[in-house]
N, C-alpha and C positions, 0 to 999 in steps of 0.2 A: 691616333686621332684621324690621320689621313685615310686609314682603312674605313673608319666609321663614316667619314664624309662621302667616300666613294660608294659605300654600301647603300646609302639612301637613294641616290638616283637609280641604282640597279633595282631596288625594291619597288620604286615608283614605276619603272619601266615594266617590271614583271607584273605588277598589279594592273597596269594599263593594257598589257598584252592579254592577260587573263580576261579582263572585262570585254575586250573586243572579241576574243576567241569564244567567250561564253555566248555573245549575241549570235555569232555564226553557228555554233554547234546546237544551241537551243533552237534557233530558227530552222535548221536542217531537219530537226525531229518533230516540229510542231504539226506537220501535216502528213508525214510519212505513214504514221499508224492508221490514218484515215484513208489516204489515197491508195495505199496498198491493199485495203480490204475490198474496195468497190469492185474491181475486176474479178474478184473471187467469190462474190456473193452467190451467184448461181451454182458454182461448184460446191460451196459450203452447204447450201440448202439441199443439194442432191446427196451430199456425203452424210450430213447429219439428220436429214429428214424432217426438218421443221416446216411449219405451214406459213401462210401469207401474213399472219399477225406478227410472228417473230421476224419474218423477212422484212417487214416494214419497221419493226421496232429496232432492229440491229443498226441500221444507218441513222436512227433518231437518237440513240444513246449518246453519241458524242455531243450533240447539240443540247440535250437535256443536262448533261454533266457540265457543259460550259455555262449553262444557266444557273444551276443550283450550287455547284462547287465554286463557280466564279463569284457567286454572291458572298461567300465566306472569305474570300481572299483578302479583302481590306483588313478584316479583323485578324486574320492569320499573320499578315505582314506586320501589323501593329504589335502582336504578341511575340512573334518569333524573329522578326527582322526580315527585310526584303530578300537578302541572299539565302537565308536558311529556308524561307518559304519556297523559293524556286528550287533549292536543293531537294526539299521534300517532294515537290512536284515531279522532279525528274526520277526520284526513287519510285514513286507510284507508277510513273509511265513505264519504267523498265519492268516492274513486277507485273503490271497488267498485260503488257504485250507478251511477256515470257509465258505466262500460264495459258495463253490461248493455243499453245502447242497441243494440249489435250483434246481429243476428239469427243467433245461433250457440248451439247447446246447450252447447258447451264454454266459450264466453265467459260465458254465463249462469251456469254452475256456478262458474267461476273468480271472476267478479265477486261472486257471492253469498258465496263463501268470504272474499274480501278484506274486503268490507263488514261481514260479520257478525263477523269477527275484531275490527274496530274497535268494534262494539257490545259485544262480550264484555269488552273492556278497560274500557269505560265502565261496564258493569254492575257490575263488581267494584270499580272505583275510586271511583265516585260516593258511596257511603256514607262513605268516608273523606274525600272532598272536603267533604261536608256537615258531618262532624264537625270538620274542621280550620277551615273558613271560617265555619261557623254553629254554633259549639259551644253557644251559649245558646238556640238555637231549632231544635234537631234535629227535633222533631215537626212544627213549622210548615214547615220546608224540605223534610222528607220528604214531607209532604202536597203541597207545591207541585210537587216533582219528580214525584210519582206522578200528580197531576192533569194536569200538562202531558204526561206520557207518554200518558195516556188521551185527551187532546185531540188529540195528534198521530196516535194510532192511529185514533181515530174519524174524523178528517178524511180520512186516507189510505184507510181502508176504504170510506168512503162515496163518495168522488169518484174512486177509482182507475179504475173502468170508464169513466166519462165522459172523464177525462183521456186515457186510452189511445185512446178512440174519436176524440177531438179531434186527437190527434197521428197517428192512422192506424196505430198499431202497439202491441201489448202490451209489446214490449221498450222502446220509447220511453216508454211510460207508466211503466215501472219506473224508467228512468233519470231521469225528471223529478224524483224525490225526492232527487237529488243537490244540487239548488239550495238547499233549506232546510238541508241538512247543511253546505253551503259557508258559509252565513250564520253558523251556529253556530261553525264553525272560525275565521272571520274575527274574531268577537267574542272568542273564547277566546285568540287569539294573545297579547294583552297580558299575560294571566295567566301564560303560559309563560315570559315574560321576567322578570316581577316576582318570581315565587316558583318556586324550582326544587327545593326539598327539603321533605319533610314535617316541620313543626316539632313540638315536644313532647319528652317524655323520650326520651333516646337509649337505647332498649331493644335496638337492633339488630334483625336480621332474626328474625322469628318464623315458624317452619315451619308452613305450613298443615296438612301431613299429620300432624303430631303431634296435632292436634286431633281427628283421626278416632278416636283412642284414648280420647277423653273422652266422657262422656255428653252434654255440651252440643254438642260437635261432631257426634256421630252424630244427635242429635235435630234440630238445625238442617238438617243435610244431607238427612235423610230427608224432613222436612216440605217443604223447598224442592224436592226432586226430584219428589215426588208432585204438588205444586201446579203445577210447571212442565210436567210431562207432561200434566196436564189442560188447562192454558191453551194450550200450543202445539199440541196436537192439535186443539182446537176452533178456535183462530185460523186454522190452516192448512186444516182440512178442513170447517169449517161451511159455507162457500159451496158446496162440492161436494155436501155432504149435502142442502142446500136446493134446489140446482138439480136434483138427481135426484128431489126431491119435487115438482117442477113450477114453482119460482120462476125468474125470469129472472136472468141474472148481475148486472144492476143491482140487482134486489130483494135478491138474496143479499148483495151488497156493502153495501147499506143495513142489512140485519139485522146484519152483522158490525160495522158502524159503531155501531148501537144497542147491541150487546153491550159495546163499548168505552165508549160514552157513559154507560151506567148506572153505571160505576165512578166517574165524576167526583163526583157528590154522595155516593156511597157512601164514597169515600175520606175525605172531610171528616168524615162521621159516625164512621167507624171509628177514625180517628186521634184524634178528640176523645175517644172512649171509651177508647182505648189510653193516652191521657195520664193517665188515672185508674186507679190500680192495681186497684181493685175491679172495674172494668169491662173489664179486659184480657181475661179469660177469656170473658165474655159476647160481646165483639167477635169473638173467634175462633170461638165456637160459632155465632154468627149467620151468618158468612160460610160456614162449613163446611156448615151445614144448608141454606143457600140453594143452595150448589153441588150437594149431593146431590139436592135437590128438582129443580134445573134439569136435571141429566143424566137423571134418571128421567123428567121430562116430555118431554125431547127424544127419549127412546126410545119413549115410549108415546103421546104426543099426535100427532094428524094435522097436516098442513102448515098448515091454517087457523089453528092456535093457536101458530104458531112464535114469536110475540112473548113468550109465557109462559116457555118455557125460556130464551130469549135474555136476558130481564130477570133471571131468577133466577141464571143462570150469570154474567152480567156483574157482579152484586153479589157473587157468591161469589168472583170473582177478586180481591176486595179483600183476600184473605189475603196477597197479595204485599207490599203496603206495611206490613202488620203485621209480617211476618217481617223486612223490611228495617229497620224501626224498631228491632226488638229487636237486630238485628245492629249497627246504628249505636250502640246504647247498650252493647254488650258489649265486654269487654276493658278493660284499663287504659291503653291507648295506641292511637294511630292504627295502629301496626304490628300489634297484636293484632286490631283491628277488620278490617284488610285481610286478615289470615290467616284469620279466621273467614269473612269474605265470600268469600274465594277458595275455601276447601274446600267451603263450602255450595253455592256456585254451580257450581264446576267439576265436582265429583262429582254434584251434584244435576242439572245439565243432562245429564250423561252418562246418568243414569237416565232423564231425560225424553225422550231421543232415541228410546227404544223406542216412544213414543207415536205421533208423526207417521209414522215409518218402518214400524214393525211393524203398526200398525192400518191404515195405507194399503195395505200389501201384503195384509193379511188381507181388506180390502174388495175389492181387485182379484181375489183368489182366490175369494171367496165370491159376489161380485157384489151384496153387500148390506151395509148399515151396521148391521144389527141386532146381530150378535155384537160388533163393536167398541164400539158404544154400551153394551152390557151390561157389557163390561169396564170402561168408564169409570165406570159407576155403582158397581161394586165398589170401584174405586180412590178414588172420592169418599167412600165410607164409611171407607176406610183413612185418608184425609186428616182426617176428623172425629176419629178417635182420636189422630192425631198432633197436631192442632191443640189438643186438650184438654191433652195433655202439655206441649206447647211453651208454651202460655199459663201453665202453672204454673211453668215454668222462668224466665219473664220477670218473676215477682213478686219 
């Protein structure tokens, strides 16, 4: 009997460790597959020979997958269970990244769709995972999750070009990021066996689309959509912008890594502020103003001052964990949280797709980034207004 009594604490400890490690490893992989691709886009286009349409479509695929695959996540979680849904998502991510090793435009696009569908499910499901497994430390685990996302993206962006050069091919450089995703999947597998359903009140399925008729749903969706448009346009096209201004691909990849790195200490500060009700709105205003200043600086400053807009924009991207924290705190059950997360991210990412695709085609047509960057400045001003209103909704 004593052995059985001692076994229970060990099982609880192991389950708690796995739940924390899952947040860390999933977070590390959620942006690596995207950030690793951006510095290689020009090499990929030269190697595979595709035109401006595919060049604009490729960075848009992740956002579209986040929109459409994310929309199905609530139903998937209800049917398969929260942990199994995330396990399936990681399997898709591994498969999608791995097949991009083949030097084919069609395979590159197909692999990107498969992998990014996996990321989409994780994007929507992870706030509920944090709520279920870390109910008493949502702020701390949201910070951990977001910081590890930044660490993964920073590493991927900074070493993507050297890794591809070492492997002798940009497609092999993309496929290399399947290995850390496979590590996350292997660690997550025990959780899919131990827990198969979302615990908590049996409220039944909550329709995400009904939330679009509410002020809260519209506000979260609009704010998420604008920030995602800004983030994914910059993550995907910043290296191209900097290379056209005279930087080497490796230098442009380093700057993209710096953009992601700035968010690491920024997230810690911002979530510390957001944990205090009176500092929630100042936290939103700080990141929104930083983003506006960063896009303005990217438009106006010469290449020699590239670090200035990169640092400002990197800190400004801290609005993402603030929104995710508010989503994690919203709703009276995990089902409601998942519904709000689903509608905010699926519709929000659909809005965001206009950024990488539309501005990429606009650049191809005009031969300059001036007009696309001016549009981003205007949208960052819109984000400031939305951030002010959303921070009021979070009080």
